[in-house]
C-alpha positions, 0 to 999 in steps of 0.5 A: 825957701824950701817948704819942709812939709812938701815932698822934694821932686827932682826932674832930670833931662839930658839936654836943656835945649828946646824940645818935646821932653823939655816942654813937658818938664817945664809945664810939669814944673808950672803945675807942680810948684805949689804942690812940691819943692822942685829941683832940676838936673840937666846939662847947661843953662839952656832954654829949660833952665832959663824958663824954670829956674825961678821956680826951682829950689836948687839945680844940678847942671853938668855936661857929663850927663850927656855921656857915660860917666861914673863920676857924674853918677856919684855927683848926682847921688850926692845932690839927691842926698844933700837935697833930700829928694823924695822922687826923681822924674826921669825924662830922657835916656841918659837921665833915665839911666842916671836918675833911676840908678841913683834913686835905687841906690838911695832908696828913693822913688823914681818915675821914667817918662817914656817920651817915645821909647828911645830904646826902639828908635835909637836902637835900630838893629840892636834895639833888643839890646836897649830894650833889655836894658830898659826892662832892667831899669824899669824893674828898679823904677817906682813907676813908668809913665807912658805919654801915649797909648802907643807907648803903653803898647810898646812897653807891654809887647816889645820891652815887656815891662811889668804892667803893675808899674805902668801908668798912661797919661797922654801928653797935655799942654797949656793952650797956645793963644791964637787969633788966626783962622783959615777958611775954605775960601781963603785956602783957594785964593792964597798961598798956604803957609805950612808950619813944622816945629821940630828938632832937625835930627833923626828921626824927624824927616825934614828932608821928605817935607822939603822934597814934597813941597819944594817949589809947589805952587801956592805953598810956603813951608816954614821950618822952626827948629835947629839941630845937627841936620840944619846945614844939610837941609839948607844945602838941600834947599839951595841945591834944588832952588826951592824958593818956597822953603824957609828954615827959621832956625831955633826960636825960643818959646815959639808960639806963633802958630796962628800965622800959619794954615796947616801943621805938618810933622813927618818922622820915622818915630814919635811918642805923642808930639808936643808941637802937634798938640800945640798946633791943635790948640791953635785950630790948625789942621794936622798932617802927621806921619802914621807912626808912634802915637800920632794916630791918637792926635787925629780925629777928623782934624787932619790926615795921617800919611805914609812917608812918601811924597805922593801920600803927603801931597794927597794928605795936603789936598785932603786938608785943604778941601776940609779945612773948616771941619778939620780946624773945628775938630782940632780945637775940640779934640785938644780941649777934650783930651790934651788941655793941661789947664783942665787936666792938671790934677791928673798929674798931681794925683799921679805924683802923690800916688807914687810917693805914697806907695 
C-alpha cells in the first residue's frame, strides 16, 4: 500500500533488459524503498521489472517508449498525474526525452542520469545536433546527475549545461560476493580465465577482444551478454577457429566474477561501467579501454589500454606480472569510492534535495 507521507518517485528507462543503466535503477530501488513510494516506466516485463516489481507501487510498461510516439507521451503524462508522481528519474535517451517533457508539462521535478552521454557516442558526426537537444532538455530538468567526473566534463565543455543544476556522484554498486583469488604463482602455472560482461552492441568492442586473445596460449576468454552483434561475433570465432573464446549469452543477474582471473572491457565509449565496478568488488584486476570515465576506475589495480591489439596484449602481460598488487588495490578502491552499502546515504540526500528545491 502506498504511504501518502512519502514522496512518489518514478524511474524511467527505455529497456528492461540487463544493462548498466538497468542495474543502476534496480539498486537505487533497493536503497530507496524505505524512503519513497517507487514506480517504474519501461518497455516490457524484462529483467529489471522482474527484479524490482515486488518493491514498486505501480508500473507503466509500453513498447512505444523505444520509438518516437506522441501517444506514448500522452499516456505517460496520464500515468504521472494518476499516481501523483513528485519526481521523475530518467535513465536513458528516450526515457530522458519523455520523462522530462512530461514532468515539465505537469510541473513535477525531474532528474536526468547521464550514463555516458548517448548524445556523444550515438550522435557521431551529428553529435552537435543531439548535444543541442540535450542542452534544451537539461534546461527543463530539475537536476542532471553525472555518473563520473568525465561525464561532468562533457556536460560542461561539450553540451554546455548550466552547472547550477549538475550533481556528480560516481556509480556505486552493492559488492558481489566472491571467494576466488589468483596469485602470481597461479598466474604462471595455469590457464588465465578472462571475463567480460557487456551488451554485444556498439560502442563495445568485443570484436577487438576476440582478435586480441583468440587462440593465445594459456588464455581463455568468456563473454557474458547478448545483443545485436552476437551472431556476427560467433561467426568471427568460428571462422578463425578460435577455440579459447566462449560466448555464454545473456546470464540473468550474473555474479560469478570469482571464477575468473582478469576482467577486460573494451569499448569506444563509456560512462563509468557497472560491470567493471562489480569485478573490482571481487578483487579482479582490470584491463579497460582508455575512454570515458574508465580512468576513474584505475589506481594501481589494472591497466588502461588503447583500442589496438598490441596495447591490449601489453596490458595483459602487465596485469599478470602484478596480479597480487592489482587484486588488493581493486578491492581497496572499490570500498573507498564505489561501495553502495557504505555510500547509499549520498543518493538518498540527493533525491531529497531535488524534491525540496
